[in-house]
matplotlib code that plots the C-alpha trace (Angstrom):
import matplotlib.pyplot as plt

x = [-20.4, -17.9, -14.8, -13.4, -13.6, -10.1, -10.1, -9.9, -7.7, -8.0, -4.8, -1.3, 0.4, 2.4, -1.0, -2.4, 0.6, 1.4, -2.0, -2.2, 1.6, 0.0, -3.1, -0.5, 1.3, -2.1, -3.0, -5.8, -5.7, -5.9, -7.0, -5.1, -6.5, -4.4, -5.2, -1.8, 0.5, 2.9, 5.1, 4.6, 4.7, 6.2, 6.8, 9.1, 10.9, 9.5, 11.2, 10.3, 10.0, 10.6, 6.8, 7.0, 10.1, 9.7, 6.5, 8.6, 11.2, 8.5, 7.0, 10.4, 10.4, 13.2, 16.1, 14.8, 15.2, 18.9, 20.5, 18.5, 17.1, 19.8, 20.4, 21.2, 23.3, 21.1, 17.9, 19.1, 16.1, 17.2, 16.0, 15.1, 15.6, 19.0, 20.2, 21.2, 20.8, 17.9, 18.2, 18.8, 18.2, 20.5, 18.9, 21.4, 19.5, 15.9, 16.8, 18.2, 15.3, 12.8, 14.3, 13.8, 15.8, 15.2, 15.6, 15.0, 13.8, 12.6, 8.7, 9.5, 12.0, 9.5, 6.9, 9.2, 10.3, 6.5, 5.7, 8.7, 7.6, 3.9, 5.0, 7.0, 3.7, 1.6, -1.7, -1.4, -2.8, -2.2, -4.3, -3.1, -4.9, -7.8, -10.2, -13.0, -16.2, -19.0, -19.3, -22.3, -22.3, -24.8, -25.4, -22.6, -19.9, -18.5, -18.8, -16.5, -17.0, -13.9, -12.6, -9.4, -6.9, -8.2, -11.6, -13.0, -15.3, -14.9, -16.4, -14.5, -15.9, -14.5, -15.2, -14.5, -13.3, -10.3, -10.0, -6.6, -6.8, -5.4, -6.6, -9.1, -10.5, -13.6, -14.3, -14.5, -16.6, -19.0, -19.7, -18.5, -20.0, -17.4, -17.0, -14.1, -10.5, -10.3, -7.2, -5.1, -4.0, -0.4, 1.4, 4.3, 7.1, 9.2, 12.3, 15.4, 18.8, 22.2, 24.3, 27.2, 25.6, 24.4, 26.1, 29.0, 27.4, 24.3, 24.5, 23.9, 24.1, 21.4, 17.9, 17.4, 14.2, 14.2, 11.4, 10.4, 7.2, 4.4, 7.2, 9.5, 11.9, 13.1, 15.9, 17.6, 19.5, 17.9, 18.7, 21.2, 22.8, 23.2, 20.2, 18.7, 15.1, 13.9, 10.5, 9.4, 6.4, 4.7, 1.3, -0.7, -3.8, -3.1, -5.5, -5.4, -5.4, -2.7, 1.1, 3.0, 2.1, 4.8, 6.0, 7.4, 11.1, 11.1, 8.0, 9.5, 13.1, 11.3, 9.4, 12.6, 14.8, 15.2, 16.1, 19.8, 22.4, 22.6, 19.1, 18.9, 21.7, 19.8, 16.8, 18.6, 20.0, 16.9, 14.4, 12.3, 10.2, 6.4, 4.0, 0.9, -2.0, -1.7, -5.2, -6.2, -9.3, -11.1, -10.4, -13.5, -16.1, -16.6, -14.1, -16.3, -19.9, -20.8, -18.2, -16.2, -13.2, -10.9, -7.0, -4.5, -4.8, -8.6, -9.5, -7.0, -5.2, -2.6, -0.7, 2.9, 4.2, 4.7, 6.2, 3.7, 1.3, 3.0, 3.6, -0.3, -1.0, 1.5, 0.2, -3.4, -2.8, -1.4, -4.3, -7.0, -5.1, -5.3, -8.8, -9.6, -7.5, -8.2, -12.0, -15.1, -18.6, -19.9, -17.0, -18.4, -18.3, -14.4, -13.7, -15.8, -13.4, -10.2, -11.6, -12.4, -8.8, -7.2, -9.1, -8.0, -4.2, -4.9, -6.8, -4.1, -1.7, -3.8, -3.9, -0.4, 0.6, -2.0, -0.4, 3.0, 2.2, 1.1, 4.2, 7.1, 5.4, 5.3, 5.9, 7.5, 7.4, 6.2, 8.4, 11.3, 9.4, 9.6, 13.4, 14.0, 12.6, 13.9, 17.4, 17.2, 15.0, 17.6, 17.6, 16.5, 13.2, 12.8, 12.9, 10.7, 7.9, 7.8, 7.3, 3.8, 4.4, 7.5, 6.7, 3.9, 3.6, 0.7, 0.6, 0.2, -3.5, -6.8, -10.2, -13.3, -15.8]
y = [63.5, 65.5, 63.8, 67.3, 68.8, 67.9, 65.3, 67.6, 66.3, 68.0, 67.7, 68.2, 65.7, 63.2, 61.0, 63.8, 64.8, 61.3, 61.1, 64.2, 62.7, 59.5, 60.9, 63.2, 60.1, 58.8, 62.3, 62.8, 66.7, 67.3, 70.4, 70.1, 72.2, 72.8, 74.7, 75.8, 77.5, 74.7, 72.9, 73.0, 69.2, 68.7, 65.4, 62.3, 60.5, 57.9, 54.3, 53.8, 50.3, 48.8, 49.2, 52.6, 53.4, 51.8, 54.0, 57.2, 56.0, 55.7, 59.0, 60.8, 61.4, 59.5, 61.5, 64.6, 63.0, 61.5, 63.8, 63.7, 60.2, 57.8, 54.4, 52.5, 49.3, 47.4, 47.6, 46.4, 45.0, 45.4, 44.7, 48.0, 45.9, 44.5, 46.3, 43.0, 42.6, 40.2, 40.4, 42.4, 42.5, 43.6, 46.6, 45.7, 42.1, 43.8, 45.7, 42.9, 40.8, 43.1, 44.9, 48.4, 50.5, 50.6, 54.0, 56.8, 59.8, 63.1, 63.3, 67.3, 66.1, 63.5, 66.3, 68.8, 66.5, 65.4, 69.2, 69.6, 66.9, 67.9, 71.6, 70.3, 68.8, 70.9, 68.6, 69.6, 72.8, 73.8, 75.9, 76.5, 78.8, 77.0, 75.6, 73.7, 74.4, 72.4, 69.1, 68.8, 66.6, 66.2, 63.8, 65.6, 66.7, 67.2, 71.0, 72.1, 75.7, 76.4, 79.5, 81.4, 83.1, 86.4, 85.6, 85.2, 82.4, 80.2, 77.1, 74.3, 71.7, 68.4, 65.1, 63.6, 64.2, 62.5, 63.1, 63.0, 65.3, 63.0, 60.8, 63.6, 63.9, 66.2, 64.9, 61.1, 62.8, 64.9, 63.5, 59.9, 59.0, 56.7, 57.9, 59.2, 58.0, 55.9, 56.6, 53.2, 54.3, 54.7, 57.7, 59.2, 61.3, 62.6, 64.9, 65.3, 65.4, 66.6, 63.3, 64.8, 65.2, 61.4, 59.6, 57.4, 54.2, 54.5, 53.3, 56.2, 55.2, 52.6, 52.0, 51.2, 49.2, 48.7, 46.6, 47.0, 46.2, 49.2, 51.1, 51.0, 53.4, 53.9, 55.8, 56.1, 59.0, 61.4, 64.7, 63.0, 61.4, 64.5, 64.4, 61.4, 61.0, 59.6, 58.1, 56.9, 54.6, 54.4, 53.3, 56.7, 58.2, 61.3, 61.8, 65.5, 65.9, 67.7, 66.7, 69.4, 69.3, 70.2, 67.2, 67.4, 65.7, 65.4, 62.8, 60.9, 60.7, 59.4, 56.8, 55.6, 55.8, 51.7, 51.3, 50.8, 53.5, 54.6, 55.3, 57.4, 59.5, 59.8, 60.9, 63.3, 65.2, 67.0, 69.1, 69.9, 66.8, 67.3, 64.5, 63.3, 60.6, 57.6, 57.0, 54.3, 54.3, 51.1, 50.1, 48.1, 51.3, 52.9, 54.2, 56.3, 57.7, 58.5, 60.7, 61.2, 58.8, 58.6, 57.6, 56.9, 58.3, 59.5, 55.8, 54.2, 55.4, 52.9, 52.5, 53.3, 49.4, 48.1, 51.6, 51.4, 54.3, 56.7, 53.5, 52.6, 56.2, 55.8, 52.8, 54.3, 57.1, 54.3, 52.3, 55.0, 56.4, 53.3, 52.6, 56.2, 55.5, 52.0, 51.0, 52.2, 53.5, 56.1, 57.6, 56.2, 52.5, 53.5, 54.9, 51.4, 49.5, 51.7, 50.9, 46.9, 46.7, 48.2, 47.2, 43.4, 44.0, 47.6, 45.8, 43.0, 45.5, 47.5, 44.4, 43.2, 46.7, 46.4, 43.2, 44.3, 46.9, 44.4, 42.1, 45.0, 45.7, 42.3, 41.5, 38.8, 35.2, 36.2, 38.7, 36.1, 34.2, 36.6, 37.3, 34.2, 33.5, 36.5, 35.2, 31.8, 32.8, 32.2, 35.8, 34.9, 33.7, 36.8, 38.9, 36.3, 37.3, 40.9, 39.0, 40.2, 43.5, 44.4, 42.5, 44.5, 46.4, 48.2, 46.0, 43.0, 44.6, 43.2, 44.9, 43.1, 45.3]
z = [-45.1, -43.2, -44.3, -45.8, -41.6, -39.6, -36.8, -33.5, -30.7, -27.4, -25.3, -26.6, -24.2, -25.3, -26.4, -28.2, -30.2, -31.6, -32.3, -34.6, -36.1, -36.6, -38.4, -40.3, -41.7, -43.1, -44.7, -42.4, -41.1, -37.6, -35.4, -32.0, -29.0, -25.7, -22.9, -21.9, -23.7, -25.5, -24.7, -21.0, -20.6, -16.8, -14.9, -14.1, -16.6, -19.0, -19.7, -23.5, -24.5, -27.8, -28.6, -28.2, -29.7, -32.7, -33.1, -32.4, -35.2, -37.7, -37.1, -37.6, -33.9, -32.4, -34.1, -32.3, -28.9, -29.6, -27.7, -24.8, -24.4, -22.6, -23.5, -20.0, -20.3, -17.8, -15.4, -12.2, -9.5, -5.9, -2.5, -0.6, 2.5, 2.2, -0.5, -2.4, -6.3, -7.2, -10.7, -13.9, -17.6, -20.1, -22.3, -25.4, -25.1, -24.9, -28.3, -30.0, -29.3, -30.2, -32.7, -31.8, -28.3, -24.5, -23.6, -20.7, -21.3, -19.5, -20.1, -20.9, -23.8, -25.4, -25.1, -27.0, -29.6, -30.2, -30.4, -32.8, -35.2, -34.9, -36.4, -39.2, -40.4, -43.1, -41.6, -38.3, -36.9, -33.4, -31.2, -27.5, -25.1, -25.8, -22.9, -23.9, -22.5, -24.3, -26.7, -28.9, -32.3, -35.4, -38.1, -39.8, -37.8, -33.8, -32.8, -29.8, -27.8, -26.4, -24.5, -26.0, -23.8, -24.7, -23.1, -26.8, -27.2, -30.0, -32.2, -34.1, -35.8, -37.0, -38.1, -34.9, -31.7, -29.9, -26.0, -25.1, -22.2, -19.5, -16.6, -15.2, -18.5, -18.7, -22.1, -20.7, -17.3, -19.1, -22.4, -22.9, -19.1, -18.4, -14.8, -12.6, -12.1, -9.2, -6.3, -5.8, -2.4, -3.1, -4.3, -6.6, -5.5, -8.0, -8.1, -10.3, -9.3, -11.0, -11.6, -10.2, -6.9, -6.3, -4.0, -5.5, -4.0, -6.5, -10.0, -11.7, -15.6, -15.2, -14.2, -10.5, -9.4, -5.5, -3.9, 0.2, 2.0, 0.8, -1.0, -3.9, -5.6, -9.4, -10.6, -14.0, -16.0, -18.1, -19.9, -21.9, -18.7, -16.8, -14.4, -12.2, -12.4, -9.1, -8.1, -5.0, -4.7, -1.1, 0.4, 1.5, 1.7, 0.3, -3.1, -4.1, -7.9, -9.6, -11.1, -9.1, -5.1, -3.1, -0.8, 2.5, 2.3, 6.1, 5.9, 2.6, 4.5, 7.6, 5.4, 3.9, 7.1, 7.2, 3.5, 2.4, 3.1, -0.4, -0.8, 2.3, 1.0, -2.4, -1.2, 1.5, -1.4, -2.5, -1.0, -4.1, -4.1, -5.7, -5.5, -6.9, -6.1, -8.4, -9.7, -12.4, -15.2, -15.6, -19.0, -19.4, -19.4, -23.0, -25.0, -27.4, -27.5, -31.3, -33.4, -30.0, -28.8, -25.8, -26.0, -23.7, -20.0, -20.5, -21.6, -19.8, -17.0, -15.8, -12.6, -13.6, -12.4, -16.0, -17.5, -20.2, -19.6, -22.5, -24.9, -24.9, -25.6, -28.7, -29.7, -29.3, -31.8, -34.1, -34.3, -34.3, -37.5, -39.1, -38.3, -39.8, -42.6, -43.5, -42.3, -44.6, -43.2, -40.8, -38.2, -35.3, -36.4, -37.2, -33.6, -32.2, -34.4, -33.1, -29.3, -30.1, -31.5, -28.4, -25.4, -24.8, -24.9, -22.6, -20.4, -20.2, -19.3, -17.0, -15.1, -15.1, -13.8, -11.0, -9.8, -10.1, -7.6, -5.3, -6.1, -5.7, -2.2, -0.7, 2.9, 4.5, 3.4, 0.4, -0.6, 0.6, -2.1, -4.8, -4.3, -4.5, -7.7, -9.1, -8.1, -9.6, -12.6, -16.0, -17.7, -21.0, -19.3, -17.6, -20.7, -22.3, -19.9, -21.9, -25.3, -25.5, -24.6, -26.4, -29.9, -30.7, -33.9, -35.4, -38.5, -35.5, -35.3, -37.2, -36.9, -35.9, -38.5]

ax = plt.figure().add_subplot(projection="3d")
ax.plot(x, y, z, "-o")
ax.set_aspect("equal")
plt.show()
């Protein structure tokens, strides 16, 4: 048996780092391989709901985010046509109801906190500048051939390989064979703005979600409340790969030219917009093959309309660690048990995110009905719709073996 070998994790984004940390908490050694020089995570902000923040607390990561994460007072949903408020949710009620905080954080700050925590743990070895070239496996181990930044070829062996290499995962496409991520027909534009530059009419302290036909916009404070994260989602045919493609601000401002004044003023403050094509991966496809398994976006990249992409990767990490620690039998059986324990929940979240994207972008009478429903729905009933997501804990999961 190869139990003396570490688990190899490819990709040191939030999902890969969380996997290494979760495994270390179960006394399982990990070799974490990353193509870039760490930490290098960029991107938009993240909403961390209780199902995710509870895990970060358990892993000793949350205190490292304390100065950078922000606890808004409320989530406000507004019309991108009239500017009127449709409803709001108290984040204090979220924290009280589910026993863990609701916070917002810049993705880079989460990446840094996870990296710092992983670096403290003796059971985690991190190798950066390591580009995966080939995967093979035997009855005893998985072998990875990589090229280092120096050009040197190096072989790594592990008892299992975990692909945490994102929406365009090479492990998924080249080895597991689960196909490519599919473009959704929507593009996300993002920027960050110093809080003092935000128009006075914008509620800078809270999460704002604005809904309109074929587009919606989200903004909230990050970096200890010093910056505002802004993400605009639009229907678009552009679908290049990449997270940091410059976007033309003139195009974006024209696209939002009929939105309420405060949004037009907010968008006009920035010229440095980046955009990415929103892609999704069918979560019903295989996540495992032999001693190789996928987590996070590599397994189930989802649209961001439930703010659960990062949370699902953290949940994957927790359940994968439990499966490898608690279950007996060959590695492929334990990895398959992890997949089966996660799949139904993830499929439900992916489907809900897709439906939300349609609901956010409604037009005409359907949009009017949506707005009226939001205005009239009691706040506790609105919040209770999140119970199935936010009440989740790793202990609630059972394995079918």
